[in-house]
C-alpha positions, 0 to 999 in steps of 0.5 A: 500500500502506498501513501494514497491508499494509507491516507484513504484507509485513515480517512475512511476510519475517521469517517466511520468513527464519526458515523458510529458516533452519530448512530450511537447518539441516535440509539441513546436518544431513541432508547433512553430519551424516547423510551424505545426498544433497540432494533438494529434494523431501525438504525440502518437508515441512520448509519446509511445517512451518516456515511453518505453525509461523510461521503458528500463531505469528502467529495466536496473536499476533493472539488475544493482541492481541485479548484485550489490546484487549478489556481495554484498552477503557474504561480511561482511567487512566494505564498502569502499564507498557509492556504496560498498554494503555488505551482510547487504544491500542485502535485500534493494537491492532486494527491489530496484530491485523489485521497478525498475522492477515494474516501468518498468512494469507499464510504459509498461502497460501505453504504451498499454493503448490508454487512458493513452497515450492520457492523457499524450499527453494532459498533454504535450499540456497543458504544452506547451501552458502554456509555450507559454502563460507565454512567451507571458505574460512576453514579453508583460509585459516587452515591455509594461512596463512604466519606473515607473514600471521597478525596473531596469530602473535607473540602465539600463538607462545609458547602454540604453543611451550609446547604443542609442548614439553609435549604433542607432544614428550612424546608423541613421546618416549613413542612412541619409548620404546615402539618401542625397548621393542617392538624389544628384545622382538622381538630 
């Protein structure tokens, strides 16, 4: 494999990771926020749309680089900035356009492959479950933590005590006054 093939493979890996993240978020919203049940077939369209969006982005990048290459051809002066290309950059710009077009082609091929779409959805499901599991583990660990295990216990103790005095005890006092008042009215 040459540099172009390596760059295409890397671009596909990055685009696939972005698509997986998009599908993972759809799974989290669909199953947790909307109370749905996970069905892999339901998320195939989301995977397809995410990959097509990435392919479109790669194609647009290829067109943009071709335009930059066309403007750079025949310019031999010193560049004014990072994206002010000159004739000596034409070969590199051609390679970049080829790489972007190659990424788009590979992503469009993935869209046509039920196996690859299924694998993307499964990877997104695993990532969603990992997020949920990590969140539960973290909450259970924090809520079940003993003072001697909490490194911030001493620092946060004063804030907790102030919240207890100003919020919790005031609410408890108001609630007891309201109960006494109701009890006095019913007697």
